[in-house]
Predicted model as a PDB file, atoms N, CA, C, CB and O in Angstrom, pLDDT in the B-factor column:
MODEL        1                                                                  
ATOM      1  N   MET A   1      63.873-131.741  39.842  1.00 63.00           N  
ATOM      2  CA  MET A   1      62.708-130.929  40.133  1.00 63.00           C  
ATOM      3  C   MET A   1      61.684-131.130  39.012  1.00 63.00           C  
ATOM      4  CB  MET A   1      63.097-129.424  40.283  1.00 63.00           C  
ATOM      5  O   MET A   1      62.034-131.077  37.833  1.00 63.00           O  
ATOM      6  N   PRO A   2      60.415-131.362  39.382  1.00 75.00           N  
ATOM      7  CA  PRO A   2      59.404-131.604  38.351  1.00 75.00           C  
ATOM      8  C   PRO A   2      59.101-130.367  37.513  1.00 75.00           C  
ATOM      9  CB  PRO A   2      58.133-132.098  38.990  1.00 75.00           C  
ATOM     10  O   PRO A   2      59.117-129.240  38.007  1.00 75.00           O  
ATOM     11  N   ASP A   3      58.824-130.606  36.230  1.00 95.00           N  
ATOM     12  CA  ASP A   3      58.453-129.484  35.365  1.00 95.00           C  
ATOM     13  C   ASP A   3      56.952-129.221  35.485  1.00 95.00           C  
ATOM     14  CB  ASP A   3      58.843-129.771  33.883  1.00 95.00           C  
ATOM     15  O   ASP A   3      56.258-129.911  36.232  1.00 95.00           O  
ATOM     16  N   GLN A   4      56.456-128.229  34.755  1.00 96.00           N  
ATOM     17  CA  GLN A   4      55.052-127.846  34.868  1.00 96.00           C  
ATOM     18  C   GLN A   4      54.102-128.957  34.432  1.00 96.00           C  
ATOM     19  CB  GLN A   4      54.793-126.607  34.047  1.00 96.00           C  
ATOM     20  O   GLN A   4      53.037-129.127  35.024  1.00 96.00           O  
ATOM     21  N   ALA A   5      54.475-129.709  33.408  1.00 96.00           N  
ATOM     22  CA  ALA A   5      53.628-130.810  32.943  1.00 96.00           C  
ATOM     23  C   ALA A   5      53.500-131.877  34.030  1.00 96.00           C  
ATOM     24  CB  ALA A   5      54.203-131.429  31.647  1.00 96.00           C  
ATOM     25  O   ALA A   5      52.410-132.392  34.279  1.00 96.00           O  
ATOM     26  N   GLU A   6      54.618-132.205  34.673  1.00 96.00           N  
ATOM     27  CA  GLU A   6      54.577-133.200  35.746  1.00 96.00           C  
ATOM     28  C   GLU A   6      53.781-132.681  36.932  1.00 96.00           C  
ATOM     29  CB  GLU A   6      55.997-133.575  36.190  1.00 96.00           C  
ATOM     30  O   GLU A   6      53.024-133.434  37.544  1.00 96.00           O  
ATOM     31  N   ARG A   7      53.938-131.420  37.259  1.00 96.00           N  
ATOM     32  CA  ARG A   7      53.151-130.837  38.358  1.00 96.00           C  
ATOM     33  C   ARG A   7      51.661-130.907  38.061  1.00 96.00           C  
ATOM     34  CB  ARG A   7      53.567-129.377  38.605  1.00 96.00           C  
ATOM     35  O   ARG A   7      50.861-131.218  38.942  1.00 96.00           O  
ATOM     36  N   ALA A   8      51.289-130.616  36.815  1.00 97.00           N  
ATOM     37  CA  ALA A   8      49.877-130.669  36.416  1.00 97.00           C  
ATOM     38  C   ALA A   8      49.343-132.100  36.529  1.00 97.00           C  
ATOM     39  CB  ALA A   8      49.699-130.143  34.969  1.00 97.00           C  
ATOM     40  O   ALA A   8      48.227-132.311  37.002  1.00 97.00           O  
ATOM     41  N   ALA A   9      50.136-133.076  36.096  1.00 97.00           N  
ATOM     42  CA  ALA A   9      49.734-134.480  36.196  1.00 97.00           C  
ATOM     43  C   ALA A   9      49.598-134.898  37.653  1.00 97.00           C  
ATOM     44  CB  ALA A   9      50.745-135.385  35.477  1.00 97.00           C  
ATOM     45  O   ALA A   9      48.665-135.620  38.004  1.00 97.00           O  
ATOM     46  N   ARG A  10      50.502-134.462  38.491  1.00 96.00           N  
ATOM     47  CA  ARG A  10      50.431-134.792  39.918  1.00 96.00           C  
ATOM     48  C   ARG A  10      49.204-134.175  40.567  1.00 96.00           C  
ATOM     49  CB  ARG A  10      51.691-134.321  40.639  1.00 96.00           C  
ATOM     50  O   ARG A  10      48.547-134.812  41.391  1.00 96.00           O  
ATOM     51  N   GLU A  11      48.893-132.938  40.199  1.00 96.00           N  
ATOM     52  CA  GLU A  11      47.708-132.282  40.766  1.00 96.00           C  
ATOM     53  C   GLU A  11      46.437-133.009  40.341  1.00 96.00           C  
ATOM     54  CB  GLU A  11      47.643-130.801  40.329  1.00 96.00           C  
ATOM     55  O   GLU A  11      45.541-133.228  41.156  1.00 96.00           O  
ATOM     56  N   LEU A  12      46.359-133.383  39.068  1.00 96.00           N  
ATOM     57  CA  LEU A  12      45.208-134.136  38.581  1.00 96.00           C  
ATOM     58  C   LEU A  12      45.094-135.469  39.326  1.00 96.00           C  
ATOM     59  CB  LEU A  12      45.320-134.375  37.057  1.00 96.00           C  
ATOM     60  O   LEU A  12      43.999-135.874  39.717  1.00 96.00           O  
ATOM     61  N   THR A  13      46.208-136.136  39.516  1.00 95.00           N  
ATOM     62  CA  THR A  13      46.223-137.409  40.238  1.00 95.00           C  
ATOM     63  C   THR A  13      45.760-137.228  41.674  1.00 95.00           C  
ATOM     64  CB  THR A  13      47.622-138.022  40.214  1.00 95.00           C  
ATOM     65  O   THR A  13      44.928-137.991  42.165  1.00 95.00           O  
ATOM     66  N   GLU A  14      46.292-136.231  42.339  1.00 93.00           N  
ATOM     67  CA  GLU A  14      45.927-135.968  43.731  1.00 93.00           C  
ATOM     68  C   GLU A  14      44.434-135.680  43.861  1.00 93.00           C  
ATOM     69  CB  GLU A  14      46.741-134.790  44.285  1.00 93.00           C  
ATOM     70  O   GLU A  14      43.764-136.243  44.727  1.00 93.00           O  
ATOM     71  N   GLN A  15      43.917-134.812  43.011  1.00 94.00           N  
ATOM     72  CA  GLN A  15      42.503-134.464  43.097  1.00 94.00           C  
ATOM     73  C   GLN A  15      41.605-135.634  42.690  1.00 94.00           C  
ATOM     74  CB  GLN A  15      42.210-133.252  42.220  1.00 94.00           C  
ATOM     75  O   GLN A  15      40.502-135.781  43.218  1.00 94.00           O  
ATOM     76  N   GLY A  16      42.063-136.450  41.771  1.00 93.00           N  
ATOM     77  CA  GLY A  16      41.292-137.608  41.349  1.00 93.00           C  
ATOM     78  C   GLY A  16      41.359-138.765  42.320  1.00 93.00           C  
ATOM     79  O   GLY A  16      40.590-139.719  42.206  1.00 93.00           O  
ATOM     80  N   THR A  17      42.269-138.693  43.274  1.00 90.00           N  
ATOM     81  CA  THR A  17      42.450-139.755  44.257  1.00 90.00           C  
ATOM     82  C   THR A  17      41.806-139.400  45.592  1.00 90.00           C  
ATOM     83  CB  THR A  17      43.930-140.040  44.455  1.00 90.00           C  
ATOM     84  O   THR A  17      41.161-140.247  46.208  1.00 90.00           O  
ATOM     85  N   ARG A  18      41.970-138.174  46.043  1.00 87.00           N  
ATOM     86  CA  ARG A  18      41.500-137.762  47.366  1.00 87.00           C  
ATOM     87  C   ARG A  18      40.067-137.228  47.294  1.00 87.00           C  
ATOM     88  CB  ARG A  18      42.438-136.691  47.960  1.00 87.00           C  
ATOM     89  O   ARG A  18      39.807-136.076  47.644  1.00 87.00           O  
ATOM     90  N   LEU A  19      39.152-138.064  46.843  1.00 78.00           N  
ATOM     91  CA  LEU A  19      37.778-137.646  46.613  1.00 78.00           C  
ATOM     92  C   LEU A  19      37.042-137.303  47.908  1.00 78.00           C  
ATOM     93  CB  LEU A  19      37.035-138.730  45.877  1.00 78.00           C  
ATOM     94  O   LEU A  19      36.150-136.455  47.899  1.00 78.00           O  
ATOM     95  N   ALA A  20      37.392-137.933  48.991  1.00 80.00           N  
ATOM     96  CA  ALA A  20      36.720-137.653  50.260  1.00 80.00           C  
ATOM     97  C   ALA A  20      37.070-136.265  50.795  1.00 80.00           C  
ATOM     98  CB  ALA A  20      37.089-138.713  51.292  1.00 80.00           C  
ATOM     99  O   ALA A  20      36.347-135.714  51.625  1.00 80.00           O  
ATOM    100  N   ASP A  21      38.171-135.709  50.322  1.00 80.00           N  
ATOM    101  CA  ASP A  21      38.631-134.400  50.810  1.00 80.00           C  
ATOM    102  C   ASP A  21      38.090-133.242  49.987  1.00 80.00           C  
ATOM    103  CB  ASP A  21      40.142-134.350  50.809  1.00 80.00           C  
ATOM    104  O   ASP A  21      38.293-132.085  50.355  1.00 80.00           O  
ATOM    105  N   SER A  22      37.403-133.523  48.876  1.00 77.00           N  
ATOM    106  CA  SER A  22      36.981-132.445  47.986  1.00 77.00           C  
ATOM    107  C   SER A  22      35.791-132.893  47.153  1.00 77.00           C  
ATOM    108  CB  SER A  22      38.141-132.003  47.074  1.00 77.00           C  
ATOM    109  O   SER A  22      35.213-133.955  47.382  1.00 77.00           O  
ATOM    110  N   SER A  23      35.443-132.070  46.193  1.00 81.00           N  
ATOM    111  CA  SER A  23      34.348-132.423  45.291  1.00 81.00           C  
ATOM    112  C   SER A  23      34.882-132.983  43.977  1.00 81.00           C  
ATOM    113  CB  SER A  23      33.461-131.203  45.022  1.00 81.00           C  
ATOM    114  O   SER A  23      34.155-133.005  42.984  1.00 81.00           O  
ATOM    115  N   GLY A  24      36.107-133.426  43.948  1.00 87.00           N  
ATOM    116  CA  GLY A  24      36.683-134.013  42.743  1.00 87.00           C  
ATOM    117  C   GLY A  24      37.684-133.095  42.067  1.00 87.00           C  
ATOM    118  O   GLY A  24      38.232-132.185  42.688  1.00 87.00           O  
ATOM    119  N   VAL A  25      37.912-133.342  40.812  1.00 93.00           N  
ATOM    120  CA  VAL A  25      38.893-132.588  40.039  1.00 93.00           C  
ATOM    121  C   VAL A  25      38.314-131.229  39.653  1.00 93.00           C  
ATOM    122  CB  VAL A  25      39.321-133.375  38.779  1.00 93.00           C  
ATOM    123  O   VAL A  25      37.213-131.145  39.110  1.00 93.00           O  
ATOM    124  N   THR A  26      39.054-130.188  39.932  1.00 94.00           N  
ATOM    125  CA  THR A  26      38.598-128.837  39.597  1.00 94.00           C  
ATOM    126  C   THR A  26      38.821-128.546  38.114  1.00 94.00           C  
ATOM    127  CB  THR A  26      39.330-127.790  40.462  1.00 94.00           C  
ATOM    128  O   THR A  26      39.652-129.172  37.455  1.00 94.00           O  
ATOM    129  N   ASP A  27      38.064-127.589  37.614  1.00 96.00           N  
ATOM    130  CA  ASP A  27      38.252-127.150  36.231  1.00 96.00           C  
ATOM    131  C   ASP A  27      39.672-126.629  36.029  1.00 96.00           C  
ATOM    132  CB  ASP A  27      37.222-126.061  35.860  1.00 96.00           C  
ATOM    133  O   ASP A  27      40.271-126.826  34.972  1.00 96.00           O  
ATOM    134  N   GLU A  28      40.201-125.967  37.043  1.00 97.00           N  
ATOM    135  CA  GLU A  28      41.555-125.410  36.963  1.00 97.00           C  
ATOM    136  C   GLU A  28      42.597-126.521  36.805  1.00 97.00           C  
ATOM    137  CB  GLU A  28      41.865-124.569  38.218  1.00 97.00           C  
ATOM    138  O   GLU A  28      43.498-126.416  35.973  1.00 97.00           O  
ATOM    139  N   ALA A  29      42.472-127.580  37.603  1.00 96.00           N  
ATOM    140  CA  ALA A  29      43.426-128.689  37.511  1.00 96.00           C  
ATOM    141  C   ALA A  29      43.344-129.373  36.149  1.00 96.00           C  
ATOM    142  CB  ALA A  29      43.168-129.710  38.628  1.00 96.00           C  
ATOM    143  O   ALA A  29      44.366-129.742  35.569  1.00 96.00           O  
ATOM    144  N   TRP A  30      42.109-129.541  35.639  1.00 97.00           N  
ATOM    145  CA  TRP A  30      41.942-130.164  34.325  1.00 97.00           C  
ATOM    146  C   TRP A  30      42.562-129.287  33.240  1.00 97.00           C  
ATOM    147  CB  TRP A  30      40.446-130.411  34.025  1.00 97.00           C  
ATOM    148  O   TRP A  30      43.239-129.787  32.342  1.00 97.00           O  
ATOM    149  N   ALA A  31      42.327-127.975  33.327  1.00 97.00           N  
ATOM    150  CA  ALA A  31      42.858-127.044  32.325  1.00 97.00           C  
ATOM    151  C   ALA A  31      44.387-127.038  32.343  1.00 97.00           C  
ATOM    152  CB  ALA A  31      42.320-125.621  32.574  1.00 97.00           C  
ATOM    153  O   ALA A  31      45.018-126.977  31.287  1.00 97.00           O  
ATOM    154  N   LYS A  32      44.978-127.100  33.522  1.00 97.00           N  
ATOM    155  CA  LYS A  32      46.446-127.149  33.613  1.00 97.00           C  
ATOM    156  C   LYS A  32      46.980-128.397  32.921  1.00 97.00           C  
ATOM    157  CB  LYS A  32      46.906-127.122  35.091  1.00 97.00           C  
ATOM    158  O   LYS A  32      47.955-128.330  32.173  1.00 97.00           O  
ATOM    159  N   ALA A  33      46.339-129.531  33.173  1.00 97.00           N  
ATOM    160  CA  ALA A  33      46.789-130.774  32.555  1.00 97.00           C  
ATOM    161  C   ALA A  33      46.576-130.723  31.039  1.00 97.00           C  
ATOM    162  CB  ALA A  33      46.043-131.983  33.166  1.00 97.00           C  
ATOM    163  O   ALA A  33      47.431-131.165  30.271  1.00 97.00           O  
ATOM    164  N   ALA A  34      45.435-130.184  30.617  1.00 97.00           N  
ATOM    165  CA  ALA A  34      45.124-130.113  29.186  1.00 97.00           C  
ATOM    166  C   ALA A  34      46.070-129.184  28.436  1.00 97.00           C  
ATOM    167  CB  ALA A  34      43.692-129.650  28.986  1.00 97.00           C  
ATOM    168  O   ALA A  34      46.221-129.288  27.218  1.00 97.00           O  
ATOM    169  N   LYS A  35      46.699-128.281  29.166  1.00 97.00           N  
ATOM    170  CA  LYS A  35      47.671-127.375  28.560  1.00 97.00           C  
ATOM    171  C   LYS A  35      48.944-128.123  28.145  1.00 97.00           C  
ATOM    172  CB  LYS A  35      48.018-126.241  29.537  1.00 97.00           C  
ATOM    173  O   LYS A  35      49.643-127.705  27.222  1.00 97.00           O  
ATOM    174  N   HIS A  36      49.234-129.218  28.829  1.00 96.00           N  
ATOM    175  CA  HIS A  36      50.486-129.946  28.615  1.00 96.00           C  
ATOM    176  C   HIS A  36      50.315-131.286  27.900  1.00 96.00           C  
ATOM    177  CB  HIS A  36      51.153-130.178  29.930  1.00 96.00           C  
ATOM    178  O   HIS A  36      51.276-131.837  27.364  1.00 96.00           O  
ATOM    179  N   TYR A  37      49.083-131.806  27.896  1.00 97.00           N  
ATOM    180  CA  TYR A  37      48.848-133.133  27.325  1.00 97.00           C  
ATOM    181  C   TYR A  37      47.704-133.070  26.318  1.00 97.00           C  
ATOM    182  CB  TYR A  37      48.533-134.165  28.440  1.00 97.00           C  
ATOM    183  O   TYR A  37      46.723-132.355  26.528  1.00 97.00           O  
ATOM    184  N   ASP A  38      47.832-133.818  25.224  1.00 97.00           N  
ATOM    185  CA  ASP A  38      46.731-133.860  24.260  1.00 97.00           C  
ATOM    186  C   ASP A  38      45.640-134.797  24.780  1.00 97.00           C  
ATOM    187  CB  ASP A  38      47.234-134.323  22.855  1.00 97.00           C  
ATOM    188  O   ASP A  38      45.785-135.398  25.844  1.00 97.00           O  
ATOM    189  N   GLU A  39      44.556-134.917  24.027  1.00 97.00           N  
ATOM    190  CA  GLU A  39      43.399-135.686  24.490  1.00 97.00           C  
ATOM    191  C   GLU A  39      43.741-137.147  24.763  1.00 97.00           C  
ATOM    192  CB  GLU A  39      42.286-135.610  23.467  1.00 97.00           C  
ATOM    193  O   GLU A  39      43.309-137.699  25.775  1.00 97.00           O  
ATOM    194  N   ASP A  40      44.507-137.779  23.881  1.00 98.00           N  
ATOM    195  CA  ASP A  40      44.892-139.179  24.091  1.00 98.00           C  
ATOM    196  C   ASP A  40      45.754-139.334  25.335  1.00 98.00           C  
ATOM    197  CB  ASP A  40      45.640-139.718  22.869  1.00 98.00           C  
ATOM    198  O   ASP A  40      45.575-140.282  26.100  1.00 98.00           O  
ATOM    199  N   GLN A  41      46.684-138.416  25.542  1.00 98.00           N  
ATOM    200  CA  GLN A  41      47.547-138.479  26.713  1.00 98.00           C  
ATOM    201  C   GLN A  41      46.752-138.254  28.000  1.00 98.00           C  
ATOM    202  CB  GLN A  41      48.667-137.447  26.598  1.00 98.00           C  
ATOM    203  O   GLN A  41      47.008-138.904  29.013  1.00 98.00           O  
ATOM    204  N   LEU A  42      45.788-137.332  27.956  1.00 97.00           N  
ATOM    205  CA  LEU A  42      44.942-137.101  29.132  1.00 97.00           C  
ATOM    206  C   LEU A  42      44.141-138.350  29.475  1.00 97.00           C  
ATOM    207  CB  LEU A  42      43.993-135.913  28.892  1.00 97.00           C  
ATOM    208  O   LEU A  42      44.035-138.725  30.643  1.00 97.00           O  
ATOM    209  N   MET A  43      43.578-138.992  28.456  1.00 97.00           N  
ATOM    210  CA  MET A  43      42.794-140.204  28.714  1.00 97.00           C  
ATOM    211  C   MET A  43      43.680-141.326  29.255  1.00 97.00           C  
ATOM    212  CB  MET A  43      42.084-140.665  27.431  1.00 97.00           C  
ATOM    213  O   MET A  43      43.248-142.097  30.112  1.00 97.00           O  
ATOM    214  N   ALA A  44      44.902-141.420  28.763  1.00 98.00           N  
ATOM    215  CA  ALA A  44      45.840-142.416  29.293  1.00 98.00           C  
ATOM    216  C   ALA A  44      46.177-142.095  30.753  1.00 98.00           C  
ATOM    217  CB  ALA A  44      47.138-142.461  28.434  1.00 98.00           C  
ATOM    218  O   ALA A  44      46.248-142.998  31.587  1.00 98.00           O  
ATOM    219  N   LEU A  45      46.381-140.825  31.057  1.00 97.00           N  
ATOM    220  CA  LEU A  45      46.665-140.414  32.431  1.00 97.00           C  
ATOM    221  C   LEU A  45      45.485-140.734  33.340  1.00 97.00           C  
ATOM    222  CB  LEU A  45      46.991-138.912  32.491  1.00 97.00           C  
ATOM    223  O   LEU A  45      45.675-141.260  34.436  1.00 97.00           O  
ATOM    224  N   VAL A  46      44.273-140.423  32.900  1.00 97.00           N  
ATOM    225  CA  VAL A  46      43.076-140.726  33.691  1.00 97.00           C  
ATOM    226  C   VAL A  46      42.948-142.236  33.906  1.00 97.00           C  
ATOM    227  CB  VAL A  46      41.808-140.174  32.993  1.00 97.00           C  
ATOM    228  O   VAL A  46      42.621-142.676  35.008  1.00 97.00           O  
ATOM    229  N   ALA A  47      43.200-143.022  32.875  1.00 98.00           N  
ATOM    230  CA  ALA A  47      43.124-144.474  33.004  1.00 98.00           C  
ATOM    231  C   ALA A  47      44.150-144.990  34.011  1.00 98.00           C  
ATOM    232  CB  ALA A  47      43.340-145.142  31.641  1.00 98.00           C  
ATOM    233  O   ALA A  47      43.842-145.866  34.818  1.00 98.00           O  
ATOM    234  N   LEU A  48      45.359-144.452  33.965  1.00 96.00           N  
ATOM    235  CA  LEU A  48      46.388-144.878  34.925  1.00 96.00           C  
ATOM    236  C   LEU A  48      46.018-144.489  36.355  1.00 96.00           C  
ATOM    237  CB  LEU A  48      47.745-144.265  34.554  1.00 96.00           C  
ATOM    238  O   LEU A  48      46.240-145.261  37.288  1.00 96.00           O  
ATOM    239  N   ILE A  49      45.459-143.301  36.525  1.00 96.00           N  
ATOM    240  CA  ILE A  49      45.013-142.873  37.857  1.00 96.00           C  
ATOM    241  C   ILE A  49      43.958-143.847  38.375  1.00 96.00           C  
ATOM    242  CB  ILE A  49      44.446-141.419  37.817  1.00 96.00           C  
ATOM    243  O   ILE A  49      43.991-144.239  39.542  1.00 96.00           O  
ATOM    244  N   CYS A  50      43.026-144.237  37.511  1.00 95.00           N  
ATOM    245  CA  CYS A  50      41.972-145.183  37.907  1.00 95.00           C  
ATOM    246  C   CYS A  50      42.550-146.539  38.303  1.00 95.00           C  
ATOM    247  CB  CYS A  50      40.964-145.363  36.766  1.00 95.00           C  
ATOM    248  O   CYS A  50      42.145-147.118  39.311  1.00 95.00           O  
ATOM    249  N   VAL A  51      43.491-147.043  37.517  1.00 96.00           N  
ATOM    250  CA  VAL A  51      44.096-148.347  37.806  1.00 96.00           C  
ATOM    251  C   VAL A  51      44.860-148.310  39.127  1.00 96.00           C  
ATOM    252  CB  VAL A  51      45.036-148.770  36.662  1.00 96.00           C  
ATOM    253  O   VAL A  51      44.730-149.219  39.947  1.00 96.00           O  
ATOM    254  N   ILE A  52      45.645-147.277  39.331  1.00 91.00           N  
ATOM    255  CA  ILE A  52      46.397-147.150  40.585  1.00 91.00           C  
ATOM    256  C   ILE A  52      45.443-147.102  41.767  1.00 91.00           C  
ATOM    257  CB  ILE A  52      47.288-145.890  40.568  1.00 91.00           C  
ATOM    258  O   ILE A  52      45.663-147.768  42.778  1.00 91.00           O  
ATOM    259  N   ASN A  53      44.369-146.304  41.635  1.00 92.00           N  
ATOM    260  CA  ASN A  53      43.390-146.217  42.715  1.00 92.00           C  
ATOM    261  C   ASN A  53      42.706-147.555  42.963  1.00 92.00           C  
ATOM    262  CB  ASN A  53      42.350-145.155  42.395  1.00 92.00           C  
ATOM    263  O   ASN A  53      42.458-147.917  44.113  1.00 92.00           O  
ATOM    264  N   ALA A  54      42.399-148.291  41.903  1.00 94.00           N  
ATOM    265  CA  ALA A  54      41.758-149.600  42.058  1.00 94.00           C  
ATOM    266  C   ALA A  54      42.671-150.560  42.824  1.00 94.00           C  
ATOM    267  CB  ALA A  54      41.398-150.193  40.678  1.00 94.00           C  
ATOM    268  O   ALA A  54      42.214-151.260  43.728  1.00 94.00           O  
ATOM    269  N   PHE A  55      43.950-150.596  42.470  1.00 90.00           N  
ATOM    270  CA  PHE A  55      44.878-151.474  43.183  1.00 90.00           C  
ATOM    271  C   PHE A  55      45.047-151.042  44.639  1.00 90.00           C  
ATOM    272  CB  PHE A  55      46.239-151.490  42.481  1.00 90.00           C  
ATOM    273  O   PHE A  55      45.145-151.887  45.529  1.00 90.00           O  
ATOM    274  N   ASN A  56      45.081-149.732  44.886  1.00 88.00           N  
ATOM    275  CA  ASN A  56      45.172-149.260  46.262  1.00 88.00           C  
ATOM    276  C   ASN A  56      43.954-149.682  47.075  1.00 88.00           C  
ATOM    277  CB  ASN A  56      45.320-147.745  46.291  1.00 88.00           C  
ATOM    278  O   ASN A  56      44.090-150.103  48.224  1.00 88.00           O  
ATOM    279  N   ARG A  57      42.753-149.570  46.481  1.00 91.00           N  
ATOM    280  CA  ARG A  57      41.528-149.994  47.177  1.00 91.00           C  
ATOM    281  C   ARG A  57      41.550-151.495  47.435  1.00 91.00           C  
ATOM    282  CB  ARG A  57      40.276-149.616  46.357  1.00 91.00           C  
ATOM    283  O   ARG A  57      41.154-151.949  48.509  1.00 91.00           O  
ATOM    284  N   LEU A  58      42.012-152.267  46.448  1.00 91.00           N  
ATOM    285  CA  LEU A  58      42.115-153.716  46.605  1.00 91.00           C  
ATOM    286  C   LEU A  58      43.040-154.062  47.778  1.00 91.00           C  
ATOM    287  CB  LEU A  58      42.632-154.366  45.301  1.00 91.00           C  
ATOM    288  O   LEU A  58      42.732-154.948  48.575  1.00 91.00           O  
ATOM    289  N   ASN A  59      44.154-153.371  47.876  1.00 88.00           N  
ATOM    290  CA  ASN A  59      45.068-153.614  48.992  1.00 88.00           C  
ATOM    291  C   ASN A  59      44.433-153.267  50.328  1.00 88.00           C  
ATOM    292  CB  ASN A  59      46.345-152.814  48.809  1.00 88.00           C  
ATOM    293  O   ASN A  59      44.660-153.960  51.320  1.00 88.00           O  
ATOM    294  N   VAL A  60      43.643-152.208  50.366  1.00 90.00           N  
ATOM    295  CA  VAL A  60      42.961-151.840  51.619  1.00 90.00           C  
ATOM    296  C   VAL A  60      41.946-152.918  51.995  1.00 90.00           C  
ATOM    297  CB  VAL A  60      42.255-150.456  51.481  1.00 90.00           C  
ATOM    298  O   VAL A  60      41.901-153.360  53.143  1.00 90.00           O  
ATOM    299  N   ILE A  61      41.136-153.338  51.029  1.00 93.00           N  
ATOM    300  CA  ILE A  61      40.098-154.333  51.303  1.00 93.00           C  
ATOM    301  C   ILE A  61      40.697-155.649  51.768  1.00 93.00           C  
ATOM    302  CB  ILE A  61      39.245-154.563  50.064  1.00 93.00           C  
ATOM    303  O   ILE A  61      40.178-156.270  52.695  1.00 93.00           O  
ATOM    304  N   THR A  62      41.783-156.084  51.137  1.00 91.00           N  
ATOM    305  CA  THR A  62      42.400-157.370  51.483  1.00 91.00           C  
ATOM    306  C   THR A  62      43.457-157.234  52.575  1.00 91.00           C  
ATOM    307  CB  THR A  62      43.025-157.995  50.249  1.00 91.00           C  
ATOM    308  O   THR A  62      44.130-158.200  52.933  1.00 91.00           O  
ATOM    309  N   ARG A  63      43.588-156.021  53.092  1.00 90.00           N  
ATOM    310  CA  ARG A  63      44.551-155.738  54.170  1.00 90.00           C  
ATOM    311  C   ARG A  63      45.968-156.155  53.789  1.00 90.00           C  
ATOM    312  CB  ARG A  63      44.132-156.455  55.457  1.00 90.00           C  
ATOM    313  O   ARG A  63      46.702-156.744  54.583  1.00 90.00           O  
ATOM    314  N   THR A  64      46.324-155.835  52.559  1.00 84.00           N  
ATOM    315  CA  THR A  64      47.655-156.134  52.048  1.00 84.00           C  
ATOM    316  C   THR A  64      48.432-154.831  51.936  1.00 84.00           C  
ATOM    317  CB  THR A  64      47.584-156.863  50.672  1.00 84.00           C  
ATOM    318  O   THR A  64      48.127-153.999  51.081  1.00 84.00           O  
ATOM    319  N   PRO A  65      49.426-154.647  52.784  1.00 82.00           N  
ATOM    320  CA  PRO A  65      50.200-153.407  52.699  1.00 82.00           C  
ATOM    321  C   PRO A  65      50.964-153.326  51.386  1.00 82.00           C  
ATOM    322  CB  PRO A  65      51.171-153.302  53.876  1.00 82.00           C  
ATOM    323  O   PRO A  65      51.496-154.328  50.908  1.00 82.00           O  
ATOM    324  N   GLY A  66      51.017-152.146  50.810  1.00 77.00           N  
ATOM    325  CA  GLY A  66      51.784-151.947  49.594  1.00 77.00           C  
ATOM    326  C   GLY A  66      53.274-152.055  49.860  1.00 77.00           C  
ATOM    327  O   GLY A  66      53.738-151.806  50.972  1.00 77.00           O  
ATOM    328  N   GLY A  67      54.011-152.424  48.837  1.00 78.00           N  
ATOM    329  CA  GLY A  67      55.467-152.444  48.951  1.00 78.00           C  
ATOM    330  C   GLY A  67      56.065-153.721  49.481  1.00 78.00           C  
ATOM    331  O   GLY A  67      57.278-153.791  49.676  1.00 78.00           O  
ATOM    332  N   GLU A  68      55.253-154.742  49.723  1.00 77.00           N  
ATOM    333  CA  GLU A  68      55.800-155.988  50.272  1.00 77.00           C  
ATOM    334  C   GLU A  68      56.138-157.026  49.207  1.00 77.00           C  
ATOM    335  CB  GLU A  68      54.823-156.582  51.245  1.00 77.00           C  
ATOM    336  O   GLU A  68      56.765-158.040  49.515  1.00 77.00           O  
ATOM    337  N   TYR A  69      55.729-156.787  47.947  1.00 78.00           N  
ATOM    338  CA  TYR A  69      56.002-157.757  46.891  1.00 78.00           C  
ATOM    339  C   TYR A  69      57.495-157.836  46.619  1.00 78.00           C  
ATOM    340  CB  TYR A  69      55.245-157.389  45.608  1.00 78.00           C  
ATOM    341  O   TYR A  69      58.173-156.814  46.514  1.00 78.00           O  
ATOM    342  N   GLN A  70      57.995-159.044  46.507  1.00 84.00           N  
ATOM    343  CA  GLN A  70      59.381-159.291  46.127  1.00 84.00           C  
ATOM    344  C   GLN A  70      59.373-159.989  44.771  1.00 84.00           C  
ATOM    345  CB  GLN A  70      60.133-160.151  47.210  1.00 84.00           C  
ATOM    346  O   GLN A  70      58.697-161.006  44.618  1.00 84.00           O  
ATOM    347  N   PRO A  71      60.100-159.477  43.786  1.00 88.00           N  
ATOM    348  CA  PRO A  71      60.118-160.124  42.479  1.00 88.00           C  
ATOM    349  C   PRO A  71      60.451-161.607  42.597  1.00 88.00           C  
ATOM    350  CB  PRO A  71      61.122-159.436  41.564  1.00 88.00           C  
ATOM    351  O   PRO A  71      61.416-161.996  43.256  1.00 88.00           O  
ATOM    352  N   GLY A  72      59.621-162.431  41.936  1.00 92.00           N  
ATOM    353  CA  GLY A  72      59.836-163.875  41.936  1.00 92.00           C  
ATOM    354  C   GLY A  72      59.206-164.613  43.094  1.00 92.00           C  
ATOM    355  O   GLY A  72      59.342-165.834  43.173  1.00 92.00           O  
ATOM    356  N   GLN A  73      58.513-163.924  44.006  1.00 86.00           N  
ATOM    357  CA  GLN A  73      57.995-164.610  45.190  1.00 86.00           C  
ATOM    358  C   GLN A  73      56.896-165.603  44.861  1.00 86.00           C  
ATOM    359  CB  GLN A  73      57.479-163.604  46.181  1.00 86.00           C  
ATOM    360  O   GLN A  73      56.632-166.504  45.658  1.00 86.00           O  
ATOM    361  N   PHE A  74      56.251-165.467  43.720  1.00 86.00           N  
ATOM    362  CA  PHE A  74      55.181-166.397  43.357  1.00 86.00           C  
ATOM    363  C   PHE A  74      55.608-167.379  42.275  1.00 86.00           C  
ATOM    364  CB  PHE A  74      53.964-165.628  42.892  1.00 86.00           C  
ATOM    365  O   PHE A  74      54.787-168.166  41.804  1.00 86.00           O  
ATOM    366  N   GLY A  75      56.871-167.349  41.872  1.00 81.00           N  
ATOM    367  CA  GLY A  75      57.280-168.208  40.761  1.00 81.00           C  
ATOM    368  C   GLY A  75      58.372-169.142  41.056  1.00 81.00           C  
ATOM    369  O   GLY A  75      58.785-169.906  40.183  1.00 81.00           O  
TER     370      GLY A  75                                                      
ENDMDL                                                                          
END                                                                             
C-alpha cells in the first residue's frame, strides 16, 4: 500500500499529465508533495513527469503502442 509521500507524488503526476481534464496542478497537490519532498526532489519529480509525458506523446504521434519493446530487439 502506498504511503502518503507516494500518494502525493502520484497526485502531482496525475494532475501534471491530465491537463485536458483540468486547469493543471492545484496548489493543494503541490503543497502535499512539498510536504514530503525537498526542492531538489520536487524538481526531479517534475522533470521525470515531463520526460514520461514526452515519451507518451511521442508514442501517440508515431502510433507506437507502449509496452511492445523487448530487451535486445535492436541489438
